[in-house]
Backbone as CSV, one residue per row, in Angstrom:
resi,resn,N_x,N_y,N_z,CA_x,CA_y,CA_z,C_x,C_y,C_z
1,MET,102.056,99.703,77.786,102.677,98.777,78.677,103.781,98.068,77.900
2,LEU,104.974,98.063,78.450,106.111,97.375,77.857,106.318,96.078,78.630
3,LEU,106.230,94.960,77.914,106.380,93.653,78.543,107.775,93.105,78.293
4,GLU,108.241,92.272,79.204,109.568,91.670,79.069,109.606,90.602,77.981
5,GLU,108.473,89.898,77.778,108.409,88.836,76.776,107.116,88.928,75.987
6,ASN,107.054,88.212,74.897,105.923,88.255,73.976,104.701,87.521,74.545
7,PRO,103.597,88.229,74.775,102.396,87.585,75.303,101.686,86.707,74.265
8,LEU,102.025,86.864,72.988,101.432,86.006,71.962,102.004,84.598,72.017
9,GLU,103.210,84.469,72.553,103.833,83.155,72.700,103.325,82.440,73.938
10,ASP,103.063,83.199,75.001,102.564,82.628,76.255,101.829,83.738,76.996
11,ILE,100.549,83.542,77.244,99.725,84.584,77.862,100.242,84.974,79.250
12,SER,100.943,84.074,79.924,101.478,84.420,81.250,102.582,85.473,81.155
13,ASN,103.080,85.734,79.961,104.082,86.788,79.774,103.514,88.175,80.039
14,THR,102.192,88.286,80.152,101.588,89.584,80.473,101.913,90.006,81.899
15,ARG,102.416,89.089,82.700,102.773,89.409,84.090,104.156,90.051,84.205
16,GLY,104.959,89.946,83.184,106.320,90.494,83.206,106.357,91.918,82.692
17,ILE,105.861,92.844,83.479,105.789,94.243,83.060,107.145,94.917,83.279
18,ALA,107.708,95.450,82.210,108.994,96.143,82.294,108.804,97.631,82.538
19,GLY,107.644,98.157,82.128,107.378,99.575,82.312,106.047,99.952,81.698
20,VAL,105.666,101.206,81.932,104.391,101.719,81.440,104.607,103.144,80.941
21,MET,103.961,103.481,79.837,103.997,104.836,79.304,102.627,105.462,79.550
22,ILE,102.597,106.588,80.271,101.350,107.288,80.573,101.508,108.746,80.167
23,LYS,100.695,109.166,79.218,100.700,110.544,78.726,102.104,111.029,78.387
24,GLY,102.874,110.172,77.719,104.207,110.536,77.274,105.296,110.409,78.322
25,GLN,104.961,109.956,79.514,105.960,109.788,80.568,106.157,108.302,80.833
26,TYR,107.424,107.862,80.807,107.748,106.456,81.012,108.006,106.179,82.485
27,PHE,107.404,105.102,82.986,107.610,104.644,84.356,108.180,103.232,84.291
28,SER,109.387,103.058,84.828,110.026,101.746,84.821,109.390,100.851,85.880
29,GLU,109.737,99.588,85.835,109.253,98.642,86.841,109.650,99.123,88.244
30,GLU,110.859,99.655,88.363,111.330,100.175,89.655,110.491,101.369,90.110
31,ASP,110.172,102.273,89.193,109.318,103.424,89.524,107.958,102.964,90.042
32,ILE,107.379,101.998,89.348,106.064,101.484,89.730,106.129,100.840,91.107
33,GLN,107.158,100.022,91.352,107.285,99.353,92.647,107.493,100.363,93.768
34,ASN,108.283,101.404,93.523,108.490,102.443,94.537,107.179,103.131,94.892
35,GLU,106.366,103.425,93.892,105.076,104.074,94.139,104.140,103.148,94.913
36,LEU,104.120,101.869,94.554,103.294,100.906,95.288,103.748,100.790,96.744
37,ASP,105.057,100.802,96.965,105.586,100.757,98.332,105.169,101.992,99.122
38,ASN,105.234,103.166,98.498,104.816,104.407,99.162,103.344,104.368,99.533
39,ILE,102.514,103.878,98.630,101.077,103.773,98.901,100.836,102.811,100.058
40,SER,101.526,101.682,100.040,101.377,100.691,101.105,101.783,101.263,102.457
41,GLN,102.897,101.971,102.511,103.356,102.585,103.760,102.360,103.618,104.256
42,HIS,101.798,104.391,103.349,100.827,105.416,103.720,99.613,104.783,104.394
43,TYR,99.066,103.747,103.786,97.862,103.129,104.332,98.147,102.283,105.566
44,THR,99.365,101.767,105.697,99.738,101.030,106.902,99.822,101.983,108.091
45,SER,100.306,103.200,107.858,100.443,104.178,108.945,99.096,104.727,109.401
46,ILE,98.078,104.643,108.552,96.745,105.139,108.904,96.054,104.202,109.893
47,LYS,96.318,102.912,109.785,95.642,101.912,110.632,95.960,102.063,112.083
């Protein structure tokens, strides 16, 4: 997990996620938000 600021200075900095590395593949904050939006749309259409 790549954070925008140092969590050792302020624990609330753990909320500022800039990106995530999973099995050698980098996902930016935008990538993550797009995937969350897709999941939300999928489950909204099921209701």
